[in-house]
C-alpha positions in Angstrom: -50.5 6.0 -16.2 -51.6 3.8 -13.3 -49.7 0.9 -11.7 -52.3 -1.5 -13.0 -51.4 -0.5 -16.6 -48.0 -2.0 -16.0 -49.0 -4.9 -13.8 -50.6 -7.2 -16.4 -52.2 -10.6 -15.5 -50.3 -12.6 -18.1 -47.0 -11.6 -16.6 -47.8 -12.9 -13.1 -46.4 -16.1 -11.5 -48.6 -16.9 -8.5 -46.6 -20.0 -7.6 -42.9 -19.4 -8.2 -41.0 -22.7 -8.4 -37.5 -21.5 -7.9 -35.7 -21.8 -4.5 -32.5 -20.0 -5.5 -31.8 -16.4 -6.6 -30.4 -17.4 -10.0 -33.3 -19.8 -10.7 -35.9 -17.2 -9.6 -34.4 -14.6 -12.0 -34.3 -17.1 -14.8 -37.9 -18.1 -14.2 -39.2 -14.5 -14.1 -37.1 -13.3 -17.2 -38.4 -16.3 -19.2 -42.0 -15.4 -18.2 -41.5 -11.9 -19.6 -40.1 -13.3 -22.8 -43.0 -15.8 -23.1 -45.6 -13.0 -22.8 -43.8 -10.9 -25.4 -42.7 -8.0 -23.1 -39.0 -8.4 -23.8 -37.3 -9.3 -27.1 -34.0 -10.8 -25.9 -33.6 -12.9 -22.8 -29.8 -12.5 -22.5 -29.7 -8.7 -22.9 -32.5 -8.2 -20.3 -31.1 -10.7 -17.9 -27.6 -9.1 -18.1 -29.2 -5.9 -17.0 -30.9 -7.6 -14.1 -27.6 -9.3 -13.0 -25.6 -6.1 -13.4 -28.0 -4.3 -11.0 -27.8 -7.3 -8.5 -24.0 -7.1 -8.6 -24.2 -3.6 -7.2 -26.3 -4.6 -4.2 -29.1 -7.1 -3.8 -32.6 -5.9 -4.7 -33.9 -8.2 -2.0 -35.1 -5.4 0.2 -36.0 -7.6 3.2 -39.4 -8.2 4.8 -40.0 -10.8 2.1 -39.9 -8.4 -0.9 -37.5 -8.2 -3.8 -37.6 -5.7 -6.7 -35.1 -6.8 -9.4 -35.2 -4.2 -12.2 -33.5 -3.3 -15.5 -33.9 -0.6 -18.1 -32.5 -1.6 -21.5 -33.2 -2.1 -25.2 -34.5 -5.6 -24.8 -37.7 -4.3 -23.2 -40.6 -3.9 -25.7 -43.0 -2.3 -23.3 -42.8 -1.2 -19.7 -44.0 -4.0 -17.5 -44.0 -5.1 -13.9 -44.0 -8.9 -13.4 -45.4 -10.0 -10.1 -44.3 -13.3 -8.7 -45.2 -15.0 -5.4 -43.3 -17.9 -3.8 -45.0 -20.2 -1.3 -41.8 -21.7 0.1 -39.6 -18.6 0.0 -36.4 -18.0 -2.0 -32.9 -17.4 -0.7 -32.5 -14.1 -2.6 -29.6 -12.8 -0.6 -32.0 -10.2 0.9 -30.6 -7.4 3.0 -32.1 -8.9 6.2 -30.9 -12.4 5.4 -34.5 -13.8 5.4 -36.4 -15.7 2.6 -38.1 -13.6 -0.1 -41.8 -14.3 -1.0 -43.0 -11.4 -3.1 -41.2 -10.3 -6.3 -41.7 -7.4 -8.6 -39.5 -7.6 -11.6 -39.5 -4.2 -13.4 -38.8 -4.0 -17.1 -38.4 -0.5 -18.4 -37.5 0.3 -22.0 -34.6 2.6 -22.9 -37.1 5.3 -23.9 -39.3 5.0 -20.8 -41.1 8.3 -20.4 -41.9 10.1 -17.2 -45.4 8.6 -17.1 -44.0 5.1 -16.9 -41.4 6.1 -14.4 -43.9 7.8 -12.2 -46.1 4.7 -12.1 -43.0 2.6 -11.1 -42.2 5.1 -8.4 -45.7 4.8 -7.1 -45.3 1.0 -6.9 -42.1 1.4 -5.0 -43.7 3.7 -2.5 -46.6 1.4 -1.9 -44.4 -1.5 -0.9 -43.2 0.2 2.2 -46.8 0.1 3.5 -46.8 -3.0 5.8 -50.6 -3.4 5.8 -50.7 -3.3 2.0 -47.9 -5.9 1.8 -49.7 -8.1 4.3 -52.8 -8.0 2.0 -50.7 -8.7 -1.0 -49.2 -11.9 0.6 -52.8 -13.2 1.0 -53.7 -12.7 -2.6 -54.1 -15.9 -4.6 -55.1 -14.8 -8.1 -53.8 -12.2 -10.5 -57.2 -10.4 -10.3 -56.8 -10.0 -6.5 -53.3 -8.6 -7.0 -54.6 -6.0 -9.5 -57.6 -5.2 -7.4 -55.3 -4.3 -4.4 -53.3 -1.9 -6.6 -56.4 -0.5 -8.2 -57.4 0.7 -4.7 -54.1 2.7 -4.5 -54.7 6.4 -4.3 -51.8 8.6 -5.3 -50.6 10.8 -2.5 -48.8 14.1 -2.6 -45.3 14.1 -1.2 -45.0 17.6 0.1 -42.7 18.4 3.1 -44.4 19.3 6.3 -42.8 22.1 8.2 -43.6 23.2 11.7 -41.7 25.6 13.8 -41.9 23.5 16.9 -40.6 20.3 15.2 -37.1 19.5 14.0 -36.6 19.8 10.3 -34.2 17.7 8.2 -33.6 17.2 4.5 -32.6 14.1 2.5 -31.5 12.9 -0.9 -32.3 9.4 -2.2 -30.8 7.8 -5.3 -30.1 4.3 -6.7 -28.2 3.4 -9.9 -31.2 2.8 -12.1 -33.4 5.4 -10.3 -36.6 3.3 -10.5 -37.3 1.4 -7.3 -35.0 2.0 -4.3 -34.9 5.7 -4.8 -38.6 6.1 -4.1 -38.9 3.4 -1.5 -36.2 5.1 0.6 -38.0 8.4 0.1 -41.3 7.1 1.5 -39.7 5.1 4.3 -37.8 8.2 5.5 -41.0 10.2 5.4 -43.0 7.6 7.3 -40.4 7.2 9.9 -39.9 10.9 10.3 -43.7 11.3 10.9 -43.6 8.7 13.6 -40.6 10.4 15.3 -42.2 13.8 15.2 -39.7 15.2 12.6 -40.4 17.2 9.5 -38.5 16.1 6.4 -38.2 17.0 2.8 -36.7 14.3 0.5 -35.2 15.0 -2.9 -35.2 12.0 -5.3 -32.6 11.5 -8.0 -34.6 9.1 -10.2 -34.5 7.9 -13.7 -36.7 10.8 -14.8 -34.4 13.4 -13.2 -34.3 15.2 -9.9 -37.7 15.7 -8.2 -38.5 17.8 -5.1 -35.2 19.6 -5.4 -34.0 21.0 -2.2 -33.8 24.8 -2.1 -31.0 26.8 -0.5 -33.5 28.1 2.2 -34.5 24.5 3.1 -30.9 23.4 3.3 -30.1 26.4 5.5 -33.0 25.7 7.9 -32.4 21.9 8.1 -30.8 20.4 11.2 -28.8 18.0 9.0 -28.8 16.1 5.7 -29.3 12.4 5.0 -27.8 11.1 1.7 -29.2 7.6 1.0 -27.6 6.9 -2.3 -25.7 4.4 -4.4 -24.7 6.9 -7.0 -23.2 10.4 -7.2 -25.3 13.3 -6.0 -24.6 17.0 -5.9 -22.8 17.8 -2.7 -21.3 21.3 -2.6 -24.6 22.9 -1.6 -24.4 21.1 1.7 -21.1 22.7 2.8 -21.2 23.5 6.5 -24.1 21.2 7.3 -24.0 17.9 9.2 -24.3 15.3 6.5 -24.8 11.5 6.9 -24.0 9.5 3.8 -25.2 5.9 3.6 -26.3 3.3 0.9 -29.9 3.7 -0.4 -30.8 0.4 1.3 -30.1 2.0 4.7 -32.7 4.6 3.9 -35.2 1.8 3.6 -34.1 -0.5 6.4 -32.4 1.8 8.9 -34.4 5.0 8.4 -34.9 5.5 12.1 -31.2 5.1 12.9 -30.3 7.7 10.2 -32.8 10.3 11.4 -31.7 9.8 15.0 -28.0 10.3 14.1 -28.9 13.7 12.6 -31.1 14.7 15.6 -28.2 13.8 18.0 -25.8 15.9 15.9 -23.5 12.9 15.5 -23.0 13.3 11.7 -19.8 15.1 10.5 -19.9 18.6 9.1 -19.4 18.4 5.3 -16.7 20.6 3.9 -17.1 21.3 0.1 -14.0 21.3 -2.1 -15.6 24.0 -4.2 -15.3 22.4 -7.6 -18.8 21.1 -7.9 -17.6 17.6 -7.2 -20.0 14.8 -6.2 -19.8 12.1 -3.6 -21.6 8.8 -3.1 -22.4 6.8 -0.1 -19.4 4.6 -0.8 -17.1 7.5 0.1 -17.7 7.0 3.8 -14.7 6.0 6.0 -13.0 2.8 5.0 -9.8 1.0 5.5 -6.7 1.7 3.4 -7.0 -1.7 1.7 -10.7 -1.2 0.9 -10.0 2.3 -0.5 -7.1 1.0 -2.7 -9.4 -1.8 -4.0 -12.2 0.6 -4.7 -10.0 3.0 -6.7 -8.2 0.2 -8.5 -11.5 -1.5 -9.6 -12.9 1.9 -10.7 -10.0 2.1 -13.2 -10.1 -1.6 -14.1 -13.9 -1.6 -14.8 -13.5 1.3 -17.3 -10.4 -0.3 -18.8 -11.7 -3.8 -19.5 -14.0 -3.0 -22.5 -11.0 -1.5 -24.3 -8.9 -4.6 -23.4 -11.6 -7.0 -24.5 -12.6 -5.3 -27.7 -9.1 -4.4 -28.8 -7.5 -7.6 -27.6 -10.0 -9.8 -29.5 -9.6 -7.7 -32.6 -5.8 -8.2 -32.5 -6.3 -11.9 -31.8 -8.6 -12.2 -34.8 -5.9 -10.6 -37.0 -3.4 -13.4 -36.0 -6.1 -16.0 -36.6 -6.9 -14.8 -40.1 -3.3 -14.8 -41.1 -2.9 -18.3 -39.8 -6.0 -19.5 -41.7 -5.0 -17.8 -45.0 -1.3 -18.7 -44.6 1.9 -16.7 -44.2 5.3 -17.6 -45.8 7.9 -18.7 -43.3 10.1 -15.8 -44.2 7.2 -13.4 -43.4 6.3 -14.8 -39.9 7.5 -11.7 -38.3 4.6 -9.9 -40.0 2.0 -12.4 -38.7 -1.1 -10.4 -37.9 -0.5 -7.8 -40.7 0.5 -9.9 -43.7 -2.9 -9.9 -45.4 -4.8 -6.7 -45.8 -7.9 -7.8 -43.9 -5.8 -9.0 -40.9 -3.9 -5.8 -41.0 -7.1 -3.8 -40.7 -8.3 -5.9 -37.7 -4.9 -5.5 -36.0 -4.7 -1.7 -36.5 -8.3 -1.1 -35.3 -7.7 -3.4 -32.3 -4.4 -1.7 -31.6 -6.1 1.7 -31.4 -8.6 0.3 -28.9 -5.9 -1.5 -27.0 -3.8 1.7 -26.9 -6.4 3.3 -24.7 -6.0 0.7 -22.0 -3.3 2.3 -19.8 -4.6 5.9 -20.1 -8.1 4.8 -19.2 -6.8 2.7 -16.3 -4.8 5.6 -14.8 -7.4 8.2 -15.6 -10.3 6.5 -13.9 -8.2 5.5 -10.8 -7.4 9.2 -10.5 -11.1 10.1 -11.1 -12.2 7.7 -8.3 -9.7 9.4 -6.0 -10.1 13.1 -6.9 -13.2 13.2 -9.1 -13.2 15.2 -12.4 -10.1 17.3 -11.7 -8.1 14.0 -11.5 -9.2 12.7 -14.9 -6.8 14.7 -17.1 -3.8 14.2 -14.9 -4.6 10.4 -14.7 -4.9 10.2 -18.5 -1.5 11.9 -18.9 0.1 9.5 -16.4 -1.2 6.5 -18.2 0.0 7.8 -21.6 3.5 8.4 -20.2 3.5 4.9 -18.8 2.5 3.6 -22.2 5.1 5.6 -24.1 7.9 5.0 -21.6 8.8 8.7 -21.4 11.5 9.1 -18.8 14.7 11.0 -17.9 17.8 10.0 -19.9 21.0 11.3 -21.4 21.5 11.9 -25.1 24.8 12.6 -27.0 24.8 15.7 -29.2 26.7 16.4 -32.4 28.3 19.4 -30.8 29.8 17.2 -28.2 28.8 16.2 -24.7 25.5 14.9 -23.4 22.3 16.6 -22.3 19.6 15.3 -20.0 16.2 15.0 -21.7 12.9 13.2 -21.3 13.1 10.3 -23.7 10.7 7.7 -25.0 12.3 4.6 -23.5 10.9 1.4 -22.2 7.1 1.4 -21.3 6.3 0.8 -17.7 3.0 -0.9 -18.8 0.2 -1.9 -16.5 2.2 -1.4 -13.3 3.3 2.1 -14.3 -0.2 3.1 -15.2 -1.5 1.8 -11.9 1.1 3.8 -9.9 0.5 6.8 -12.2 -3.3 6.8 -11.5 -2.8 6.9 -7.8 0.0 9.5 -8.2 -2.3 11.7 -10.3 -5.2 11.4 -7.8 -2.9 12.2 -4.9 -1.4 15.3 -6.7 -4.9 16.7 -7.2 -5.8 16.1 -3.5 -2.7 18.0 -2.5 -3.5 20.8 -4.9 -7.0 21.1 -3.4 -5.5 21.7 0.0 -2.9 24.1 -1.3 -5.5 26.1 -3.2 -8.2 25.9 -0.6 -7.4 29.4 0.7 -8.2 31.1 -2.6 -11.4 33.3 -2.7 -14.6 31.5 -3.7 -14.9 33.8 -6.7 -11.9 31.9 -8.2 -13.6 28.4 -7.8 -14.3 28.3 -11.6 -10.7 29.1 -12.5 -9.5 26.4 -10.2 -11.5 23.7 -12.1 -10.9 25.0 -15.6 -7.3 26.3 -15.3 -5.3 25.6 -12.1 -6.1 21.9 -11.6 -5.5 20.9 -15.2 -2.3 23.0 -15.5 -0.6 22.1 -12.3 -2.0 18.6 -12.2 -0.6 17.7 -15.6 2.7 19.5 -15.0 3.4 18.0 -11.6 2.1 14.5 -12.5 4.0 14.5 -15.8 7.3 15.4 -14.3 6.9 12.9 -11.4 6.1 10.2 -14.0 9.4 10.8 -15.7 11.1 9.6 -12.5 8.5 6.9 -11.7 8.8 5.3 -15.2 12.4 4.4 -14.6 12.0 1.8 -11.8 8.4 0.8 -12.9 9.7 0.0 -16.4 12.5 -2.1 -14.9 10.0 -4.0 -12.7 7.6 -4.4 -15.6 10.3 -5.7 -18.0 11.6 -8.1 -15.3 8.1 -9.4 -14.7 7.4 -9.9 -18.4 10.7 -11.7 -18.9 9.9 -13.9 -15.9 6.4 -14.8 -17.2 7.7 -15.4 -20.7 10.3 -17.8 -19.3 7.8 -19.7 -17.2 8.0 -23.5 -17.8 7.8 -26.7 -15.9 7.2 -26.3 -12.1 7.0 -22.5 -12.0 4.4 -22.4 -14.8 2.4 -25.2 -13.0 2.5 -23.3 -9.7 1.5 -20.0 -11.3 -1.4 -21.7 -13.1 -2.5 -23.5 -10.0 -2.5 -20.4 -7.8 -4.3 -18.1 -10.3 -6.8 -20.8 -11.3 -7.7 -21.4 -7.7 -8.0 -17.7 -7.0 -10.7 -17.5 -9.7 -12.9 -19.8 -7.7 -12.4 -18.4 -4.2 -15.1 -15.7 -4.4 -16.2 -16.0 -8.1 -16.4 -12.3 -9.0 -15.0 -10.9 -5.7 -11.6 -9.3 -4.9 -9.6 -12.5 -5.3 -11.2 -13.4 -8.6 -10.8 -9.8 -9.9 -7.2 -9.7 -8.8 -6.3 -12.8 -10.7 -8.2 -11.6 -13.8 -6.6 -8.2 -13.8 -3.2 -9.8 -13.5 -4.0 -12.0 -16.4 -5.1 -9.1 -18.6 -1.9 -7.2 -17.6 0.2 -10.1 -18.9 -1.9 -10.2 -22.1 -1.0 -6.6 -22.9 2.7 -7.5 -23.2 2.2 -10.9 -24.9 -0.7 -10.6 -27.3 1.7 -9.8 -30.2 3.7 -12.9 -29.5 1.0 -15.5 -29.5 -0.8 -14.8 -26.3 -0.4 -15.3 -22.5 -0.2 -18.6 -20.6 -1.3 -16.7 -17.5 -4.5 -15.4 -19.3 -5.3 -19.0 -20.4 -4.9 -20.3 -16.9 -7.1 -17.6 -15.5 -9.9 -18.1 -18.0 -9.8 -21.9 -17.5 -10.0 -21.5 -13.8 -13.0 -19.2 -14.1 -14.9 -21.5 -16.4 -14.6 -24.5 -14.1 -17.1 -23.7 -11.2 -20.3 -23.2 -13.3 -19.5 -26.3 -15.4 -18.8 -28.2 -12.1 -22.2 -27.2 -10.8 -23.8 -28.7 -14.0 -21.8 -32.0 -13.5 -22.7 -32.2 -9.8 -26.4 -31.7 -10.4 -26.3 -34.2 -13.3 -24.5 -37.0 -11.4 -25.9 -36.4 -7.9 -29.6 -35.8 -8.5 -30.6 -37.0 -5.0 -28.5 -34.2 -3.5 -30.2 -31.3 -5.3 -33.7 -30.0 -5.5 -35.5 -29.9 -8.8 -35.0 -26.2 -9.0 -31.3 -26.5 -8.3 -31.0 -29.1 -11.1 -32.7 -26.7 -13.5 -30.3 -24.0 -12.4 -27.4 -26.4 -12.9 -28.5 -26.9 -16.5 -28.2 -23.1 -17.1 -24.7 -23.2 -15.5 -23.2 -25.1 -18.5 -23.9 -22.1 -20.7 -22.5 -19.7 -18.1 -19.4 -21.8 -17.7 -18.7 -22.1 -21.4 -19.2 -18.3 -21.6 -16.6 -17.7 -18.8 -19.2 -16.3 -16.4 -17.9 -17.6 -13.1 -20.7 -15.9 -11.2 -23.2 -18.6 -12.3 -21.9 -20.8 -9.5 -22.5 -18.1 -6.8 -25.9 -19.2 -5.7 -24.6 -22.7 -5.0 -21.5 -21.4 -3.2 -23.7 -19.0 -1.1 -26.1 -21.8 -0.2 -23.3 -24.3 0.9 -19.9 -22.4 1.0 -18.1 -24.9 3.2 -18.5 -27.7 0.7 -18.8 -25.7 -2.6 -15.9 -23.3 -2.5 -13.1 -25.8 -1.6 -14.5 -28.1 -4.3 -14.5 -25.3 -6.9 -11.0 -24.2 -5.9 -9.6 -27.7 -6.3 -10.9 -28.2 -9.9 -10.0 -24.6 -11.0 -6.5 -25.1 -9.6 -6.1 -28.4 -11.5 -7.2 -26.8 -14.7 -4.9 -23.8 -14.3 -1.9 -26.1 -13.4 -2.5 -28.2 -16.5 -2.6 -25.2 -18.7 0.7 -24.0 -17.1 2.3 -27.4 -17.5 1.6 -27.6 -21.3 2.2 -23.9 -22.0 -1.1 -23.2 -23.6 -1.5 -19.6 -24.7 -4.6 -17.4 -25.1 -4.7 -14.2 -27.1 -8.2 -13.0 -25.9 -9.0 -11.6 -22.5 -12.6 -12.9 -22.4 -15.1 -15.0 -24.3 -14.9 -18.5 -23.1 -15.7 -21.1 -25.8 -16.5 -18.3 -28.2 -12.8 -17.5 -28.5 -11.6 -21.1 -28.5 -9.9 -20.7 -31.9 -7.7 -18.0 -30.3 -6.2 -20.6 -28.0 -2.9 -22.2 -29.1 -4.1 -25.8 -28.4 -7.9 -25.5 -28.3 -8.8 -29.2 -28.0 -6.3 -29.8 -25.2 -7.5 -26.6 -23.5 -11.1 -27.8 -23.5 -10.0 -31.1 -22.1 -8.2 -29.5 -19.2 -11.3 -27.4 -18.4 -13.4 -30.5 -18.5 -10.9 -32.4 -16.2 -11.0 -29.5 -13.7 -14.8 -29.4 -13.8 -15.1 -33.1 -13.2 -12.8 -32.9 -10.2 -14.9 -30.1 -8.8 -18.2 -31.6 -9.7 -17.3 -35.0 -8.1 -16.0 -33.3 -4.9 -19.0 -31.0 -4.6 -21.5 -33.8 -5.2 -19.7 -36.3 -2.8 -19.5 -33.7 0.0 -23.1 -32.5 -0.3 -25.8 -34.0 1.9 -28.8 -35.6 0.4 -32.0 -33.5 0.0 -34.6 -34.4 2.5 
């Protein structure tokens, strides 16, 4: 299959109207839907945004390659779009983007499709070709340029009088950046008089796999990857690990570091573990946040799915009615509600083990997973040291199922489990390499579970006390304290709209929900969701009331923000915040804080951890809740519109 088979004329936009990243994505996705290449706008767009959340696909030099591979794609397609004015696409070089290639790959994309997409990616690192592409004015001219493309073989050149290095490139989707980094490294190496072989970890698998002989002969190894790659084979070699974008934009710097022997020597742990570019040196706070979010991201689907199922059980009983003397059985009184609650309870029960397990996995990779799951389960059960009287007289000290330590206990347990495995690695590092398999299969699981489990029996005691105290405090919130809590958490949701502050507030909210979903929901969760819904709705209000201060494209983007706001997708306001942070962020924070404070003042409770307007029936006072969100959005919208300058 050729590139021109995917680059169809009907799916080209020769004059992209959008000026913001969000609007550009919307315009291109809508075009794919109009020409019948995707079946569902939301599903495909969610895939595009998920990829952008990892790192911008604005590669710099005026080019962006947003891409997604999911079930909404009917047929593999490359949409070409060209902007005359340029789009602020949050490109890696900070410059406007003019050329767009939106890649839509179906779930079942075969190797032929993927090879064509790889060829496209490689071609875009050719500066002469890109210059010609920028001059093209019709779809036929664009196709003609790609029709002249001749496929090249990508074999490694090896010369005894030139330095030889090896590299591995990989991106999360394995479609675009993987191959662009490969070609850029090869081009740069050729200019620098260096021989190189590049292994690609793409969507169709590993290509140009490095051999043991090539690794042994290489002066060093470059890992340009945003996902895990096989690392133990590089033990003893100088290895430089960077994001895949650096392989494209900083290829000369990476190669020079290897040539100057400034990269660190990689020491394998011997368990077949993998590493990513994000494992490079970072501060303690950044490392803590990375490991915490690794656990939270895996936990949230269980919280959302299970939490909403449990909330529906309460809703059904309320609708069908429960006698006053049976209110203690609310959520299980009717058969159908009982089924919802039991199924939701099973999903919800995985929350703490998943959180702890994947925190430990992030710290210690696969060996940490089992110890982390055990730590989370112990936190959930409340297993701890205690004394029990016996019929024969006296007392004996045993491990008892006592008070669960909840979210906090699982969090501590996850880090504890990861740390235990790291210590075990060092202690067992002296064993012969012939025992590496036994370490992974027997020693780490056995000692990891044993040590972590016994330590958790002690950890659970203080963590259960803290968790109980915190829950009692939150349940007793009223008046000024509830207002203050709602104000702070609501404001945090709007500081970075998806960043660390936003996530910290949301995680805290879901943690309180775990302890209160059976008693009618959480005021904190209600305040958090209200605060998160305000910024996108505020954008809609500002663009509606202050049309002279926003471009036509921004007004169109503002219209889509009403849907994002009602769906509790705070990230919809990010393009506006990024374009004018000094005016936008304080405005958004003010309205979100007002909404959160009002929720706290009236004690509104929410039983679901997500969903926005779609779970409004799970709010204790739905109409008042919507009114508070609207009040907050109006405050933010008026402030944002008043502070913005008029469009010239």
